[in-house]
Backbone bond lengths (Angstrom), bond angles and torsions (degrees), N, CA, C in turn:
res aa  C-N    CA-C-N  psi(-1)  N-CA   C-N-CA  omega(-1)  CA-C   N-CA-C  phi
1 M - - - 1.447 - - 1.527 108.91 -
2 N 1.309 114.90 152.59 1.455 118.80 176.01 1.520 109.64 -113.12
3 A 1.322 116.05 170.22 1.459 121.24 -174.75 1.528 111.98 -59.38
4 A 1.323 117.46 -36.96 1.465 120.60 -179.79 1.522 111.57 -62.30
5 S 1.317 117.69 -32.09 1.469 120.10 179.59 1.526 111.50 -68.36
6 Y 1.324 117.11 -16.59 1.465 121.82 175.35 1.528 111.30 -95.34
7 G 1.329 116.71 0.27 1.445 121.20 -179.51 1.518 113.63 86.55
8 Y 1.322 117.16 8.66 1.463 120.84 -179.32 1.518 109.67 -86.96
9 T 1.323 117.00 130.44 1.462 120.99 -178.50 1.527 112.85 -121.00
10 G 1.322 117.80 -1.40 1.460 120.88 -179.53 1.517 112.03 -78.63
11 K 1.334 115.22 -174.35 1.455 121.62 179.47 1.535 109.44 -76.35
12 M 1.317 116.90 131.03 1.464 120.56 -179.17 1.530 112.28 -67.08
13 G 1.319 117.77 -22.31 1.453 119.79 177.87 1.523 112.51 -66.61
14 D 1.334 117.19 -15.69 1.456 122.01 179.81 1.520 112.39 -109.82
15 A 1.306 117.25 10.18 1.463 121.86 -179.05 1.523 108.61 -134.53
16 E 1.329 115.50 176.91 1.459 119.51 176.29 1.522 109.82 -153.71
17 Y 1.314 115.19 153.61 1.462 119.64 170.64 1.515 106.20 -76.39
18 D 1.309 116.66 132.97 1.454 121.18 -176.81 1.522 108.94 -137.95
19 H 1.311 115.10 163.77 1.464 121.22 176.48 1.520 108.40 -90.78
20 L 1.318 116.46 130.56 1.459 121.62 177.39 1.526 109.12 -58.95
21 V 1.331 116.58 -54.03 1.465 121.97 170.85 1.520 105.28 -99.97
22 S 1.324 115.88 115.54 1.463 120.13 -174.64 1.523 111.49 -60.89
23 L 1.303 114.88 157.94 1.468 120.24 177.11 1.518 109.92 -62.27
24 Q 1.332 117.84 -31.57 1.467 121.99 177.65 1.523 112.07 -62.18
25 L 1.338 115.88 -24.55 1.460 120.59 -178.25 1.520 112.18 -109.45
26 G 1.332 115.98 21.79 1.457 120.27 174.74 1.510 115.41 86.30
27 G 1.328 117.97 13.89 1.456 120.55 178.45 1.513 111.76 -67.74
28 D 1.317 116.34 145.71 1.460 122.12 -179.53 1.527 109.69 -77.25
29 P 1.334 117.35 119.93 1.464 119.48 -177.51 1.522 113.77 -72.20
30 N 1.321 117.88 -16.64 1.461 121.46 -173.19 1.519 114.54 -111.98
31 D 1.313 117.93 -1.29 1.459 121.24 -177.56 1.524 109.54 -90.57
32 A 1.316 116.77 119.22 1.468 121.36 -178.79 1.527 111.83 -58.68
33 R 1.335 117.44 -26.57 1.471 120.23 178.59 1.527 111.36 -69.78
34 N 1.338 117.19 -15.41 1.453 121.26 -179.97 1.535 111.60 -99.39
35 L 1.310 117.66 10.06 1.456 121.56 178.89 1.522 110.43 -111.50
36 W 1.306 115.68 147.84 1.452 121.49 174.67 1.517 108.08 -154.12
37 V 1.306 116.55 163.63 1.454 121.10 176.08 1.523 106.54 -93.72
38 E 1.329 115.37 115.29 1.454 120.45 179.84 1.523 108.63 -90.75
39 P 1.334 116.40 114.93 1.462 118.76 -179.78 1.526 110.89 -70.96
40 A 1.307 115.22 169.00 1.458 120.47 176.93 1.525 109.72 -60.67
41 D 1.329 116.05 148.27 1.451 121.74 179.81 1.531 110.70 -71.06
42 P 1.341 117.43 155.89 1.467 119.98 176.43 1.533 110.25 -55.96
43 G 1.305 115.89 138.89 1.456 120.88 -179.60 1.520 114.23 86.43
44 H 1.327 116.04 -5.34 1.453 120.56 179.55 1.525 109.78 -68.43
45 K 1.325 117.34 137.16 1.447 121.12 179.15 1.528 109.74 -83.76
46 P 1.333 117.85 119.86 1.463 120.68 179.81 1.522 111.56 -52.16
47 G 1.319 115.08 138.44 1.450 121.25 177.79 1.520 114.53 85.25
48 S 1.349 117.27 0.38 1.468 118.85 -178.27 1.526 112.76 -97.84
49 G 1.323 117.33 12.69 1.461 120.86 176.77 1.514 112.64 91.14
50 A 1.311 114.43 175.74 1.467 120.43 -177.89 1.525 110.64 -65.81
51 N 1.318 115.41 145.48 1.457 122.48 178.72 1.518 105.46 -139.24
52 N 1.306 118.17 124.89 1.450 120.05 -170.89 1.521 111.83 -132.31
53 L 1.321 115.88 97.83 1.457 120.51 176.88 1.524 112.26 -80.61
54 K 1.325 117.15 -4.52 1.464 121.20 179.24 1.532 111.35 -73.63
55 E 1.322 117.29 -28.37 1.470 121.33 -176.85 1.530 113.48 -55.85
56 P 1.344 119.68 -49.73 1.466 118.82 -179.86 1.530 112.85 -63.35
57 V 1.337 116.70 -30.85 1.464 120.49 177.09 1.526 109.29 -65.11
58 E 1.317 116.78 -44.82 1.467 120.99 178.46 1.526 110.88 -59.24
59 T 1.318 116.92 -42.73 1.462 121.20 -178.90 1.527 111.00 -67.04
60 K 1.325 117.69 -42.09 1.465 120.51 178.61 1.522 111.10 -64.32
61 L 1.332 116.74 -38.92 1.469 120.03 177.38 1.524 110.55 -65.28
62 H 1.317 116.81 -43.44 1.467 121.42 178.34 1.529 110.48 -59.08
63 T 1.317 116.52 -46.18 1.464 121.60 179.40 1.527 110.86 -61.47
64 A 1.324 117.06 -42.10 1.463 121.20 179.80 1.524 111.82 -65.69
65 V 1.325 116.58 -38.95 1.467 120.29 177.15 1.526 109.89 -63.57
66 C 1.327 116.76 -47.57 1.472 121.07 -178.65 1.520 111.94 -64.21
67 A 1.323 117.34 -29.51 1.460 121.42 179.61 1.527 112.36 -85.59
68 G 1.334 116.50 -2.69 1.458 120.77 179.47 1.523 113.95 77.36
69 K 1.329 117.35 16.80 1.459 120.56 -179.90 1.517 112.38 -78.90
70 V 1.324 116.93 -30.24 1.460 122.84 176.49 1.526 108.22 -141.73
71 T 1.316 115.89 158.58 1.457 118.98 177.05 1.526 109.87 -80.99
72 L 1.317 115.80 157.44 1.456 120.77 176.96 1.521 110.15 -59.53
73 K 1.319 117.12 -43.49 1.466 121.04 -179.41 1.528 111.13 -61.25
74 A 1.327 117.26 -41.39 1.470 120.31 179.50 1.526 110.45 -64.60
75 A 1.328 116.86 -42.16 1.464 120.57 179.33 1.523 110.88 -64.65
76 Q 1.325 117.15 -43.80 1.458 121.07 178.90 1.526 110.55 -61.91
77 N 1.316 116.85 -45.38 1.462 121.16 -179.02 1.532 110.76 -63.41
78 A 1.324 117.01 -42.34 1.460 120.58 -178.20 1.527 111.42 -64.74
79 I 1.328 117.28 -41.36 1.466 118.97 -177.90 1.523 111.91 -73.48
80 V 1.318 117.16 -32.08 1.466 120.71 177.62 1.530 110.22 -71.86
81 T 1.317 116.68 -38.38 1.464 120.63 -177.94 1.522 111.07 -66.00
82 D 1.337 117.54 -51.25 1.465 121.92 178.00 1.521 107.56 -169.34
83 W 1.317 116.53 102.92 1.459 119.59 -175.28 1.523 112.02 -62.50
84 T 1.339 117.12 -25.42 1.464 119.51 -177.62 1.534 112.81 -72.16
85 T 1.328 116.83 -18.19 1.467 120.60 179.34 1.520 112.31 -116.80
86 A 1.318 117.71 3.12 1.464 121.60 -173.68 1.524 113.09 -57.95
87 L 1.316 117.70 -46.08 1.470 120.15 -178.48 1.519 111.63 -64.68
88 A 1.311 117.37 -44.61 1.460 121.04 179.35 1.522 110.98 -64.07
89 K 1.326 116.10 -41.69 1.466 120.81 -179.07 1.527 111.15 -59.68
90 L 1.319 116.57 -33.32 1.467 121.30 -178.03 1.533 112.88 -97.17
91 G 1.328 117.15 6.56 1.448 121.20 179.49 1.515 113.64 71.97
92 L 1.341 117.01 28.08 1.462 121.34 -176.71 1.526 112.89 -110.26
93 A 1.317 117.02 0.67 1.466 119.15 -178.40 1.518 109.64 -68.79
94 A 1.310 115.35 137.62 1.472 119.78 -178.37 1.508 111.04 -94.05
């Protein structure tokens, strides 16, 4: 698949293919349904390469699951629904 098939029209140098459910949270690395084109984050300077604020969210969710603070299913659902609010939704925002 190409970026246009995901509805992405920006420059690929400022985006990346990412897993909807991260590998840290049990996402399938080979399932096309688990891939999407992640656009550059707000405030990102065009032409400066990929910038991914989703990564720390994935790591915090993984840590919370391993510590028994949230279930794996809850973490997966929160990140799929809206990764930008996932930590707050689960009471993990610092």
